[in-house]
Structure formats: structure tokens, C-alpha cells
A tleap script that builds the chain and sets N, CA, C and O, in Angstrom:
source leaprc.protein.ff14SB
mol = sequence {
  NMET ASN GLY MET ARG LEU CYS GLY VAL ASP
  VAL LEU THR ALA HIE GLU ASP GLY THR SER
  GLU LEU PRO ASP THR GLU LEU LEU ASP ARG
  ALA THR GLU LEU GLU ARG VAL LEU PHE THR
  GLN ASP ASP ASP LEU LEU ALA GLU ALA ALA
  GLN ARG HIE ARG GLN SER GLN THR PHE SER
  GLY VAL ILE TYR ALA GLN GLN LEU ARG VAL
  SER ILE GLY ASP CYS ILE ARG ASP LEU GLU
  ILE ILE VAL GLN ALA GLY GLU ARG GLU ASP
  ILE ALA GLY GLN VAL LEU PHE LEU PRO CLEU
}
set mol.1.N position { -25.834 -51.090 30.231 }
set mol.1.CA position { -24.284 -51.457 30.598 }
set mol.1.C position { -24.175 -50.954 31.915 }
set mol.1.O position { -23.692 -51.703 32.764 }
set mol.2.N position { -24.644 -49.490 32.328 }
set mol.2.CA position { -24.565 -49.052 33.624 }
set mol.2.C position { -24.877 -50.025 34.747 }
set mol.2.O position { -24.107 -50.130 35.701 }
set mol.3.N position { -26.060 -50.784 34.646 }
set mol.3.CA position { -26.609 -51.495 35.548 }
set mol.3.C position { -25.567 -52.661 35.717 }
set mol.3.O position { -25.197 -53.064 36.820 }
set mol.4.N position { -25.118 -53.179 34.476 }
set mol.4.CA position { -24.106 -54.297 34.859 }
set mol.4.C position { -22.493 -53.909 35.632 }
set mol.4.O position { -21.854 -54.586 36.437 }
set mol.5.N position { -22.227 -52.796 35.131 }
set mol.5.CA position { -20.974 -52.258 36.069 }
set mol.5.C position { -21.304 -52.046 37.441 }
set mol.5.O position { -20.448 -52.263 38.299 }
set mol.6.N position { -22.625 -51.584 37.797 }
set mol.6.CA position { -22.763 -51.319 39.229 }
set mol.6.C position { -22.848 -52.781 39.939 }
set mol.6.O position { -22.674 -52.922 41.149 }
set mol.7.N position { -23.093 -53.690 39.183 }
set mol.7.CA position { -23.021 -55.274 39.849 }
set mol.7.C position { -21.875 -55.699 39.810 }
set mol.7.O position { -21.740 -56.757 40.425 }
set mol.8.N position { -20.709 -55.191 39.191 }
set mol.8.CA position { -19.660 -55.661 38.899 }
set mol.8.C position { -19.111 -56.606 37.901 }
set mol.8.O position { -18.106 -57.311 38.004 }
set mol.9.N position { -20.018 -56.490 36.829 }
set mol.9.CA position { -20.059 -57.392 35.762 }
set mol.9.C position { -19.075 -56.711 34.810 }
set mol.9.O position { -19.284 -55.514 34.613 }
set mol.10.N position { -18.202 -57.187 34.286 }
set mol.10.CA position { -17.292 -56.685 33.298 }
set mol.10.C position { -17.352 -57.675 32.101 }
set mol.10.O position { -16.739 -58.742 32.068 }
set mol.11.N position { -18.281 -57.124 30.976 }
set mol.11.CA position { -18.278 -57.700 29.523 }
set mol.11.C position { -18.005 -56.542 28.831 }
set mol.11.O position { -17.906 -55.386 29.241 }
set mol.12.N position { -17.849 -57.208 27.248 }
set mol.12.CA position { -17.535 -56.012 26.228 }
set mol.12.C position { -18.968 -56.001 25.342 }
set mol.12.O position { -19.589 -57.027 25.063 }
set mol.13.N position { -19.245 -55.055 25.073 }
set mol.13.CA position { -20.335 -54.979 24.053 }
set mol.13.C position { -19.847 -54.123 22.805 }
set mol.13.O position { -19.175 -53.112 23.004 }
set mol.14.N position { -20.184 -54.526 21.519 }
set mol.14.CA position { -19.636 -53.523 20.375 }
set mol.14.C position { -20.097 -52.287 20.532 }
set mol.14.O position { -19.274 -51.387 20.367 }
set mol.15.N position { -21.364 -51.949 20.850 }
set mol.15.CA position { -21.860 -50.811 21.187 }
set mol.15.C position { -20.895 -49.910 22.088 }
set mol.15.O position { -20.432 -48.802 21.817 }
set mol.16.N position { -20.708 -50.733 23.299 }
set mol.16.CA position { -19.912 -49.815 24.286 }
set mol.16.C position { -18.650 -49.485 23.827 }
set mol.16.O position { -18.208 -48.355 24.036 }
set mol.17.N position { -17.919 -50.438 23.146 }
set mol.17.CA position { -16.467 -50.438 22.763 }
set mol.17.C position { -16.468 -49.427 21.251 }
set mol.17.O position { -15.405 -49.163 20.688 }
set mol.18.N position { -17.532 -49.037 20.837 }
set mol.18.CA position { -17.469 -48.279 19.630 }
set mol.18.C position { -16.924 -49.042 18.412 }
set mol.18.O position { -16.314 -48.456 17.518 }
set mol.19.N position { -17.163 -50.381 18.398 }
set mol.19.CA position { -16.610 -51.130 17.328 }
set mol.19.C position { -17.980 -51.999 16.839 }
set mol.19.O position { -17.829 -53.160 16.459 }
set mol.20.N position { -19.150 -51.460 16.866 }
set mol.20.CA position { -20.390 -52.121 16.398 }
set mol.20.C position { -20.183 -52.335 14.630 }
set mol.20.O position { -20.901 -53.165 14.071 }
set mol.21.N position { -19.265 -51.614 13.899 }
set mol.21.CA position { -19.317 -51.776 12.561 }
set mol.21.C position { -18.248 -52.838 12.092 }
set mol.21.O position { -18.071 -53.177 10.922 }
set mol.22.N position { -17.613 -53.275 13.115 }
set mol.22.CA position { -16.663 -54.383 12.968 }
set mol.22.C position { -16.998 -55.751 12.327 }
set mol.22.O position { -18.090 -56.174 12.706 }
set mol.23.N position { -16.455 -56.419 11.601 }
set mol.23.CA position { -16.711 -57.746 10.971 }
set mol.23.C position { -17.022 -58.478 12.301 }
set mol.23.O position { -16.566 -58.011 13.345 }
set mol.24.N position { -17.715 -59.509 12.313 }
set mol.24.CA position { -18.050 -60.612 13.575 }
set mol.24.C position { -16.520 -61.151 13.991 }
set mol.24.O position { -16.155 -61.248 15.163 }
set mol.25.N position { -15.888 -61.404 13.113 }
set mol.25.CA position { -14.427 -61.990 13.353 }
set mol.25.C position { -13.583 -61.169 13.990 }
set mol.25.O position { -12.797 -61.565 14.849 }
set mol.26.N position { -13.702 -59.828 13.567 }
set mol.26.CA position { -12.578 -58.956 14.230 }
set mol.26.C position { -12.921 -58.359 15.508 }
set mol.26.O position { -12.129 -57.816 16.277 }
set mol.27.N position { -14.459 -58.541 15.704 }
set mol.27.CA position { -15.163 -57.997 16.919 }
set mol.27.C position { -14.740 -59.123 17.982 }
set mol.27.O position { -14.536 -58.722 19.128 }
set mol.28.N position { -14.591 -60.486 17.717 }
set mol.28.CA position { -14.368 -61.481 18.607 }
set mol.28.C position { -12.965 -61.420 18.740 }
set mol.28.O position { -12.495 -61.637 19.857 }
set mol.29.N position { -12.148 -61.139 17.713 }
set mol.29.CA position { -10.592 -61.025 18.057 }
set mol.29.C position { -10.358 -59.837 18.837 }
set mol.29.O position { -9.455 -59.960 19.664 }
set mol.30.N position { -10.959 -58.674 18.791 }
set mol.30.CA position { -10.720 -57.692 19.791 }
set mol.30.C position { -11.127 -57.928 21.174 }
set mol.30.O position { -10.343 -57.581 22.057 }
set mol.31.N position { -12.188 -58.443 21.475 }
set mol.31.CA position { -12.393 -59.030 22.753 }
set mol.31.C position { -11.404 -59.855 23.326 }
set mol.31.O position { -10.900 -59.627 24.426 }
set mol.32.N position { -11.137 -60.740 22.655 }
set mol.32.CA position { -9.840 -61.746 22.970 }
set mol.32.C position { -8.738 -61.034 23.262 }
set mol.32.O position { -8.205 -61.143 24.367 }
set mol.33.N position { -8.249 -60.193 22.277 }
set mol.33.CA position { -6.810 -59.190 22.706 }
set mol.33.C position { -7.029 -58.503 23.942 }
set mol.33.O position { -6.081 -58.262 24.690 }
set mol.34.N position { -8.511 -58.079 24.290 }
set mol.34.CA position { -8.537 -57.013 25.508 }
set mol.34.C position { -8.934 -58.217 26.657 }
set mol.34.O position { -9.372 -57.897 27.762 }
set mol.35.N position { -8.768 -59.356 26.337 }
set mol.35.CA position { -9.289 -60.442 27.602 }
set mol.35.C position { -10.520 -59.907 28.218 }
set mol.35.O position { -10.573 -59.611 29.412 }
set mol.36.N position { -11.461 -59.790 27.437 }
set mol.36.CA position { -12.855 -59.665 27.951 }
set mol.36.C position { -13.825 -60.467 27.319 }
set mol.36.O position { -13.799 -60.657 26.103 }
set mol.37.N position { -14.818 -61.029 28.181 }
set mol.37.CA position { -16.087 -61.677 27.460 }
set mol.37.C position { -16.882 -60.803 26.751 }
set mol.37.O position { -17.129 -59.665 27.151 }
set mol.38.N position { -17.329 -61.306 25.638 }
set mol.38.CA position { -18.052 -60.668 24.814 }
set mol.38.C position { -19.545 -61.167 25.139 }
set mol.38.O position { -19.880 -62.351 25.176 }
set mol.39.N position { -20.519 -59.889 25.405 }
set mol.39.CA position { -21.643 -60.297 25.406 }
set mol.39.C position { -22.594 -59.610 24.220 }
set mol.39.O position { -22.633 -58.410 23.950 }
set mol.40.N position { -23.248 -60.538 23.669 }
set mol.40.CA position { -24.046 -60.165 22.449 }
set mol.40.C position { -25.575 -60.677 22.259 }
set mol.40.O position { -26.033 -61.621 22.902 }
set mol.41.N position { -26.276 -59.965 21.336 }
set mol.41.CA position { -27.687 -60.447 21.045 }
set mol.41.C position { -27.431 -60.722 19.913 }
set mol.41.O position { -28.531 -61.086 19.499 }
set mol.42.N position { -26.591 -60.829 18.916 }
set mol.42.CA position { -26.451 -60.949 17.398 }
set mol.42.C position { -26.143 -62.232 17.100 }
set mol.42.O position { -25.142 -62.820 17.509 }
set mol.43.N position { -27.074 -62.726 16.320 }
set mol.43.CA position { -27.152 -64.205 15.937 }
set mol.43.C position { -25.966 -64.654 15.073 }
set mol.43.O position { -25.399 -65.678 15.455 }
set mol.44.N position { -25.499 -64.048 13.964 }
set mol.44.CA position { -24.237 -63.996 13.480 }
set mol.44.C position { -23.167 -64.072 14.324 }
set mol.44.O position { -22.436 -65.061 14.274 }
set mol.45.N position { -22.956 -63.158 15.112 }
set mol.45.CA position { -21.731 -63.259 16.213 }
set mol.45.C position { -21.700 -64.624 16.651 }
set mol.45.O position { -20.649 -65.252 16.525 }
set mol.46.N position { -22.897 -65.265 17.238 }
set mol.46.CA position { -23.240 -66.456 17.984 }
set mol.46.C position { -22.558 -67.370 16.966 }
set mol.46.O position { -21.650 -68.122 17.321 }
set mol.47.N position { -23.030 -67.306 15.580 }
set mol.47.CA position { -22.308 -68.568 14.665 }
set mol.47.C position { -20.824 -68.418 14.690 }
set mol.47.O position { -20.106 -69.403 14.862 }
set mol.48.N position { -20.272 -67.054 14.500 }
set mol.48.CA position { -18.879 -67.072 14.558 }
set mol.48.C position { -18.237 -67.857 15.829 }
set mol.48.O position { -17.322 -68.674 15.728 }
set mol.49.N position { -18.745 -67.549 16.801 }
set mol.49.CA position { -18.228 -68.039 18.074 }
set mol.49.C position { -18.484 -69.647 18.248 }
set mol.49.O position { -17.666 -70.352 18.839 }
set mol.50.N position { -19.602 -70.124 17.722 }
set mol.50.CA position { -19.812 -71.524 17.803 }
set mol.50.C position { -18.853 -72.112 16.633 }
set mol.50.O position { -18.287 -73.185 16.843 }
set mol.51.N position { -18.688 -71.536 15.594 }
set mol.51.CA position { -17.647 -71.944 14.583 }
set mol.51.C position { -16.110 -72.362 15.350 }
set mol.51.O position { -15.539 -73.450 15.281 }
set mol.52.N position { -15.678 -71.165 16.064 }
set mol.52.CA position { -14.494 -71.368 16.548 }
set mol.52.C position { -14.510 -72.332 17.602 }
set mol.52.O position { -13.557 -73.089 17.782 }
set mol.53.N position { -15.684 -72.349 18.405 }
set mol.53.CA position { -15.609 -73.392 19.416 }
set mol.53.C position { -15.469 -74.799 18.785 }
set mol.53.O position { -14.731 -75.636 19.303 }
set mol.54.N position { -16.080 -75.017 17.824 }
set mol.54.CA position { -16.011 -76.372 17.086 }
set mol.54.C position { -14.612 -76.713 16.545 }
set mol.54.O position { -14.110 -77.837 16.562 }
set mol.55.N position { -14.006 -75.498 16.024 }
set mol.55.CA position { -12.587 -75.656 15.659 }
set mol.55.C position { -11.472 -75.371 16.653 }
set mol.55.O position { -10.329 -75.180 16.238 }
set mol.56.N position { -11.780 -75.332 18.030 }
set mol.56.CA position { -11.010 -75.376 19.103 }
set mol.56.C position { -10.241 -74.270 19.003 }
set mol.56.O position { -9.189 -74.281 19.642 }
set mol.57.N position { -10.588 -73.036 18.167 }
set mol.57.CA position { -9.809 -71.910 18.363 }
set mol.57.C position { -9.958 -71.006 19.370 }
set mol.57.O position { -11.084 -70.863 19.846 }
set mol.58.N position { -8.898 -70.263 19.858 }
set mol.58.CA position { -9.037 -69.415 21.057 }
set mol.58.C position { -9.841 -68.273 20.817 }
set mol.58.O position { -9.702 -67.552 19.829 }
set mol.59.N position { -10.751 -68.085 21.785 }
set mol.59.CA position { -11.460 -66.866 21.946 }
set mol.59.C position { -11.799 -66.773 23.505 }
set mol.59.O position { -11.731 -67.679 24.336 }
set mol.60.N position { -12.200 -65.382 23.694 }
set mol.60.CA position { -12.215 -64.964 25.094 }
set mol.60.C position { -13.671 -65.505 25.803 }
set mol.60.O position { -13.850 -65.596 27.018 }
set mol.61.N position { -14.555 -65.805 24.860 }
set mol.61.CA position { -15.807 -66.251 25.297 }
set mol.61.C position { -16.822 -65.402 24.965 }
set mol.61.O position { -16.641 -64.210 24.718 }
set mol.62.N position { -18.270 -66.152 24.937 }
set mol.62.CA position { -19.318 -65.205 24.494 }
set mol.62.C position { -20.376 -65.467 25.293 }
set mol.62.O position { -20.585 -66.646 25.579 }
set mol.63.N position { -21.107 -64.603 25.726 }
set mol.63.CA position { -22.408 -64.576 26.416 }
set mol.63.C position { -23.429 -64.044 25.579 }
set mol.63.O position { -23.388 -62.893 25.144 }
set mol.64.N position { -24.592 -65.072 25.281 }
set mol.64.CA position { -25.464 -64.677 24.231 }
set mol.64.C position { -26.915 -64.749 24.850 }
set mol.64.O position { -27.237 -65.670 25.600 }
set mol.65.N position { -27.712 -63.803 24.520 }
set mol.65.CA position { -29.069 -63.694 24.929 }
set mol.65.C position { -29.846 -63.396 23.928 }
set mol.65.O position { -29.595 -62.338 23.352 }
set mol.66.N position { -30.806 -64.088 23.517 }
set mol.66.CA position { -31.639 -63.803 22.306 }
set mol.66.C position { -32.499 -62.252 22.484 }
set mol.66.O position { -33.112 -62.003 23.522 }
set mol.67.N position { -32.450 -61.457 21.536 }
set mol.67.CA position { -32.690 -60.200 22.076 }
set mol.67.C position { -34.330 -59.970 22.442 }
set mol.67.O position { -34.641 -59.173 23.327 }
set mol.68.N position { -35.173 -60.598 21.821 }
set mol.68.CA position { -36.702 -60.599 22.432 }
set mol.68.C position { -37.090 -61.322 23.370 }
set mol.68.O position { -38.185 -61.051 23.863 }
set mol.69.N position { -36.283 -62.508 23.923 }
set mol.69.CA position { -36.420 -63.422 24.765 }
set mol.69.C position { -36.106 -63.097 26.379 }
set mol.69.O position { -36.551 -63.684 27.366 }
set mol.70.N position { -35.172 -61.946 26.306 }
set mol.70.CA position { -34.606 -62.010 27.798 }
set mol.70.C position { -34.749 -60.526 28.203 }
set mol.70.O position { -34.534 -59.799 27.233 }
set mol.71.N position { -35.006 -59.939 29.186 }
set mol.71.CA position { -35.313 -58.563 29.626 }
set mol.71.C position { -33.798 -58.309 30.004 }
set mol.71.O position { -33.032 -59.234 30.273 }
set mol.72.N position { -33.426 -56.955 30.002 }
set mol.72.CA position { -32.149 -56.279 30.442 }
set mol.72.C position { -31.907 -56.661 31.815 }
set mol.72.O position { -30.768 -56.903 32.214 }
set mol.73.N position { -33.025 -56.732 32.624 }
set mol.73.CA position { -32.961 -56.953 34.129 }
set mol.73.C position { -32.424 -58.383 34.327 }
set mol.73.O position { -31.502 -58.590 35.116 }
set mol.74.N position { -33.045 -59.448 33.556 }
set mol.74.CA position { -32.615 -60.725 33.540 }
set mol.74.C position { -31.262 -60.958 33.221 }
set mol.74.O position { -30.535 -61.727 33.851 }
set mol.75.N position { -30.922 -60.281 32.226 }
set mol.75.CA position { -29.555 -60.334 31.704 }
set mol.75.C position { -28.487 -59.969 32.777 }
set mol.75.O position { -27.545 -60.704 33.075 }
set mol.76.N position { -28.724 -58.832 33.286 }
set mol.76.CA position { -27.924 -58.427 34.311 }
set mol.76.C position { -27.818 -59.414 35.760 }
set mol.76.O position { -26.774 -59.675 36.357 }
set mol.77.N position { -29.129 -59.847 36.108 }
set mol.77.CA position { -28.985 -60.964 37.230 }
set mol.77.C position { -28.214 -62.127 36.715 }
set mol.77.O position { -27.421 -62.645 37.501 }
set mol.78.N position { -28.317 -62.578 35.607 }
set mol.78.CA position { -27.682 -64.038 35.061 }
set mol.78.C position { -26.307 -63.441 34.890 }
set mol.78.O position { -25.425 -64.230 35.230 }
set mol.79.N position { -25.952 -62.486 34.539 }
set mol.79.CA position { -24.440 -62.127 34.345 }
set mol.79.C position { -23.793 -61.934 35.518 }
set mol.79.O position { -22.605 -62.251 35.580 }
set mol.80.N position { -24.379 -61.447 36.520 }
set mol.80.CA position { -23.863 -61.317 37.784 }
set mol.80.C position { -23.670 -62.782 38.465 }
set mol.80.O position { -22.652 -63.020 39.115 }
set mol.81.N position { -24.566 -63.631 38.309 }
set mol.81.CA position { -24.400 -64.689 38.749 }
set mol.81.C position { -23.210 -65.643 38.071 }
set mol.81.O position { -22.556 -66.471 38.705 }
set mol.82.N position { -23.078 -65.373 36.749 }
set mol.82.CA position { -21.832 -65.970 36.100 }
set mol.82.C position { -20.566 -65.383 36.658 }
set mol.82.O position { -19.559 -66.079 36.792 }
set mol.83.N position { -20.603 -64.149 36.974 }
set mol.83.CA position { -19.362 -63.363 37.447 }
set mol.83.C position { -19.006 -64.017 39.133 }
set mol.83.O position { -17.885 -64.172 39.617 }
set mol.84.N position { -20.050 -64.253 39.644 }
set mol.84.CA position { -20.000 -64.562 41.046 }
set mol.84.C position { -19.482 -65.995 41.320 }
set mol.84.O position { -18.845 -66.358 42.308 }
set mol.85.N position { -19.895 -66.782 40.206 }
set mol.85.CA position { -19.741 -68.367 40.161 }
set mol.85.C position { -18.273 -68.818 39.690 }
set mol.85.O position { -17.815 -69.909 40.029 }
set mol.86.N position { -17.574 -67.923 38.899 }
set mol.86.CA position { -16.456 -68.238 38.491 }
set mol.86.C position { -15.583 -67.201 38.023 }
set mol.86.O position { -15.853 -66.099 38.501 }
set mol.87.N position { -14.515 -67.234 37.143 }
set mol.87.CA position { -13.521 -66.517 36.689 }
set mol.87.C position { -13.790 -66.308 35.241 }
set mol.87.O position { -14.430 -67.119 34.571 }
set mol.88.N position { -13.260 -65.137 34.744 }
set mol.88.CA position { -13.240 -64.887 33.313 }
set mol.88.C position { -12.731 -66.103 32.295 }
set mol.88.O position { -13.150 -66.289 31.152 }
set mol.89.N position { -11.709 -66.892 33.004 }
set mol.89.CA position { -10.924 -67.974 32.073 }
set mol.89.C position { -11.990 -69.118 32.236 }
set mol.89.O position { -11.805 -70.019 31.419 }
set mol.90.N position { -12.822 -69.274 32.893 }
set mol.90.CA position { -13.784 -70.239 33.041 }
set mol.90.C position { -14.698 -70.259 31.761 }
set mol.90.O position { -15.193 -71.308 31.349 }
set mol.91.N position { -14.894 -69.036 31.155 }
set mol.91.CA position { -15.786 -68.813 29.950 }
set mol.91.C position { -14.886 -69.045 28.623 }
set mol.91.O position { -15.372 -69.458 27.570 }
set mol.92.N position { -13.561 -68.741 28.794 }
set mol.92.CA position { -12.752 -68.651 27.598 }
set mol.92.C position { -13.101 -69.894 26.688 }
set mol.92.O position { -13.083 -71.043 27.130 }
set mol.93.N position { -13.371 -69.626 25.586 }
set mol.93.CA position { -13.418 -70.680 24.468 }
set mol.93.C position { -14.898 -71.252 24.585 }
set mol.93.O position { -15.066 -72.330 24.015 }
set mol.94.N position { -15.833 -70.783 25.137 }
set mol.94.CA position { -17.144 -71.311 25.382 }
set mol.94.C position { -18.164 -70.146 25.012 }
set mol.94.O position { -17.781 -68.979 24.925 }
set mol.95.N position { -19.357 -70.493 24.819 }
set mol.95.CA position { -20.657 -69.760 24.338 }
set mol.95.C position { -21.646 -70.135 25.595 }
set mol.95.O position { -22.048 -71.275 25.824 }
set mol.96.N position { -21.926 -69.107 26.275 }
set mol.96.CA position { -23.060 -69.441 27.458 }
set mol.96.C position { -24.333 -68.726 26.835 }
set mol.96.O position { -24.262 -67.785 26.045 }
set mol.97.N position { -25.655 -69.377 27.358 }
set mol.97.CA position { -26.889 -68.893 26.854 }
set mol.97.C position { -27.627 -68.240 27.897 }
set mol.97.O position { -27.942 -68.883 28.899 }
set mol.98.N position { -27.932 -67.054 27.774 }
set mol.98.CA position { -28.918 -66.531 28.493 }
set mol.98.C position { -30.438 -66.616 28.236 }
set mol.98.O position { -30.750 -66.588 27.045 }
set mol.99.N position { -31.343 -66.704 29.045 }
set mol.99.CA position { -31.228 -67.078 30.513 }
set mol.99.C position { -30.697 -68.162 30.930 }
set mol.99.O position { -30.841 -69.146 30.204 }
set mol.100.N position { -30.013 -68.301 32.068 }
set mol.100.CA position { -29.697 -69.431 32.638 }
set mol.100.C position { -30.526 -70.473 33.048 }
set mol.100.O position { -30.044 -71.475 33.574 }
savepdb mol mol.pdb
quit
């Protein structure tokens, strides 16, 4: 996460937030309440976000990277591109997949 901060990427992770024990629904609610995009490698959280998207429920947005498919460096690079290309509001209610 320090690498992302150095690049100006502001995303929330459960580990960083100290909420890794929260159920996925509550974690997604918390990210939305904090108005931060949630970065995850958790398939279950991805499923929750996809369900909310299908039901047109409000959430702050999720960026997902499959754990063994994308390196940390590639995640940071792609997250930096996402940040430079738009605003946090552009991701709201969506699920983005890394690598780009």
C-alpha cells in the first residue's frame, strides 16, 4: 500500500483499514461510507460487488485483481492509470478488473 500512496493512489483495503474480519457486505458498506474505492483480491467480495451492480445498489466501486495473476507492481501501475484517467465518482457502482 505504501507504493500506491507514493503514486497518489487512494484506495481502501480491508487489511489497511483493520476491517479484514468484517463480512463482505459490511466492508463494502464501510468503503462507500468513507467514499473510497475498495481494492480487493477476494473472490467473495467480488461476488458481493457484482450482485450490487446487478441490483443497481449504490456502492463506492471495487477494483479487483486475481491474487496469483497480477503482480503488486502491475497493480500499482494500473491503479495509477485509473486515478490519472478519471475521478473516484467514475468508478462508483462499478467493478474494474486488473490487469487493464
